[in-house]
C-alpha positions as CSV (number, residue, x, y, z in Angstrom):
1,M,0.0,0.0,0.0
2,P,1.4,3.5,-0.8
3,F,2.7,5.5,2.1
4,D,2.7,8.9,0.4
5,F,1.6,10.4,-2.9
6,D,2.8,13.6,-4.5
7,F,2.3,15.4,-7.8
8,H,4.1,18.5,-9.1
9,Q,4.8,20.4,-12.2
10,I,7.9,19.7,-14.2
11,P,8.9,22.6,-16.5
12,A,9.6,22.1,-20.2
13,R,13.1,21.3,-21.1
14,L,14.9,20.2,-24.3
15,N,12.5,17.9,-26.2
16,E,10.2,17.4,-23.2
17,P,7.1,19.6,-22.7
18,A,6.0,20.8,-19.3
19,H,4.0,18.1,-17.5
20,I,2.7,16.8,-14.2
21,H,5.0,14.3,-12.4
22,Y,3.6,11.8,-10.0
23,D,5.5,10.3,-7.0
24,V,4.1,7.2,-5.3
25,R,6.2,6.4,-2.2
26,Y,6.1,3.1,-0.3
27,L,7.2,2.3,3.2
28,L,9.0,-0.9,3.9
29,L,11.1,-2.4,6.6
30,A,14.6,-3.5,5.6
31,D,17.6,-4.9,7.4
32,P,20.3,-2.2,7.6
33,Q,22.9,-5.0,7.5
34,E,21.9,-6.1,4.0
35,P,24.3,-4.7,1.4
36,L,23.1,-1.8,-0.7
37,L,23.4,-2.4,-4.5
38,I,23.7,0.6,-6.7
39,S,21.8,0.2,-10.0
40,S,21.5,2.3,-13.2
41,E,18.7,4.2,-11.5
42,S,20.8,5.5,-8.6
43,K,23.8,7.6,-8.3
44,D,24.4,7.0,-4.6
45,L,22.7,4.8,-2.0
46,R,22.9,4.8,1.8
47,W,20.9,4.6,5.0
48,F,19.8,7.7,6.8
49,S,18.3,8.2,10.3
50,L,15.0,10.1,10.3
51,E,16.8,13.1,11.9
52,E,19.7,13.0,9.3
53,V,17.5,12.7,6.2
54,R,15.8,16.0,7.0
55,T,19.1,17.8,6.3
56,V,19.5,16.1,2.8
57,T,16.6,18.0,1.1
58,Q,14.4,21.0,1.6
59,E,11.6,19.7,-0.7
60,R,8.3,20.3,1.0
61,S,6.8,17.0,-0.2
62,M,9.8,15.1,1.2
63,H,9.5,16.8,4.6
64,R,5.8,16.0,4.6
65,Q,6.6,12.3,4.3
66,F,9.3,12.5,7.0
67,N,6.7,14.1,9.3
68,K,4.3,11.3,8.5
69,L,7.0,8.7,9.2
70,A,7.9,10.4,12.5
71,W,4.2,10.4,13.5
72,L,3.9,6.7,12.6
73,K,7.1,5.9,14.5
74,T,5.6,7.3,17.7
75,R,2.5,5.2,17.3
76,L,4.4,2.0,16.6
77,T,7.2,2.4,19.2
78,P,6.2,0.6,22.4
79,T,6.4,2.7,25.6
80,S,7.6,0.9,28.7
């Protein structure tokens, strides 16, 4: 099930007209000990803490999903 959905305008460039771009973001649990494999779709790949990832981008839609994740984390983290 998607975790976050965003759409935004992409301006025209070279041979591509202006258009709406859609991002569908999924949330998954992964083992941080698993090796990360860079593919042709990624320039770099690494794990971030929720606090650290907020410093990587200032995109409003990204921060919205970080806020959703922080909220979810407080609901799923057991309190002793």
